[in-house]
C-alpha positions in Angstrom: 24.3 8.0 -10.8 20.9 6.9 -12.2 22.5 5.4 -15.3 24.9 3.4 -13.1 22.0 2.0 -11.1 20.2 1.1 -14.3 23.3 -0.6 -15.8 24.0 -2.5 -12.6 20.4 -3.7 -12.3 20.2 -4.8 -15.9 23.5 -6.6 -15.6 22.3 -8.4 -12.5 19.1 -9.5 -14.4 21.1 -10.8 -17.3 23.9 -12.5 -15.3 22.3 -13.6 -12.1 18.7 -14.1 -13.1 19.5 -15.3 -16.6 16.8 -13.2 -18.3 16.5 -13.2 -22.1 17.7 -10.2 -24.2 14.1 -9.4 -25.0 13.2 -9.2 -21.4 16.2 -7.0 -20.6 15.1 -4.7 -23.4 11.6 -4.5 -21.9 13.1 -3.8 -18.4 15.3 -1.1 -19.9 12.3 0.6 -21.4 10.4 0.5 -18.1 13.4 1.9 -16.3 13.6 4.7 -18.9 10.0 5.6 -18.2 10.7 5.7 -14.5 13.9 7.7 -14.9 12.2 10.3 -17.2 9.3 10.6 -14.7 11.7 11.0 -11.8 13.6 13.7 -13.6 10.4 15.6 -14.3 9.7 15.7 -10.5 13.3 16.5 -9.7 14.3 13.2 -8.2 16.4 10.1 -8.9 15.9 6.4 -8.2 17.2 6.6 -4.7 15.0 9.6 -3.6 11.7 8.4 -5.1 9.1 7.8 -2.5 6.1 5.5 -2.4 3.7 8.4 -3.3 5.9 9.2 -6.3 5.5 5.6 -7.5 1.7 6.0 -7.1 1.9 9.2 -9.2 4.1 7.4 -11.7 1.4 4.7 -12.1 -1.3 7.4 -12.6 0.9 9.1 -15.2 1.3 5.9 -17.1 -2.4 5.3 -17.0 -3.2 8.8 -18.2 -0.7 8.4 -21.1 -2.8 5.5 -22.4 -0.7 2.6 -21.3 -2.7 -0.6 -20.9 -3.1 -2.0 -17.3 -1.1 -5.1 -18.3 1.8 -2.9 -19.4 1.6 -0.8 -16.3 1.7 -4.0 -14.3 4.8 -5.2 -16.0 6.4 -1.8 -15.5 5.6 -2.0 -11.8 7.2 -5.5 -11.7 10.4 -3.8 -13.1 10.2 -1.0 -10.5 9.7 -3.5 -7.6 12.6 -5.5 -8.9 14.8 -2.4 -9.1 14.0 -1.5 -5.5 14.5 -5.1 -4.3 17.9 -5.1 -6.0 18.8 -1.8 -4.3 17.6 -3.1 -0.9 19.6 -6.3 -1.2 22.6 -4.4 -2.4 22.5 -2.2 0.7 21.8 1.0 -1.2 18.4 1.4 0.6 17.1 0.6 4.0 13.6 -0.9 4.6 11.7 -0.1 1.5 8.0 0.0 1.2 8.1 0.8 -2.5 8.3 -2.9 -3.3 4.9 -3.6 -1.8 2.9 -1.5 -4.2 0.1 -3.4 -5.8 -0.3 -3.7 -9.6 -3.4 -2.2 -11.1 -6.2 -4.7 -11.7 -6.7 -5.7 -15.3 -10.2 -5.4 -16.7 -11.9 -8.8 -17.0 -13.6 -9.2 -20.3 -16.1 -11.7 -21.5 -15.3 -14.1 -24.4 -16.4 -12.5 -27.7 -19.0 -15.2 -28.4 -20.8 -14.2 -25.2 -21.0 -10.6 -26.4 -23.0 -11.3 -29.5 
């Protein structure tokens, strides 16, 4: 069932939202990360809870993914759950309100010398 949800969501993004092929590829990669994580904890997209998403974010961070990439992955996850909510597959969903990790602010290189 998870692959059907992925395919439906990606099709929706391509057809309804008009996203580019490169963006669809990035979203597919993000969904793959979420699917693998969900399988590791014995769940699927519909049974993941807010605390699982928090654990997923921590998992991505510990694996060395940059905050910006984690943020993009979280945008994908939020979009997935918004899609499922609008499609009637989920009821009220608090997973879409999870905040993205803050990116580190860095000084311009000329100020560091």
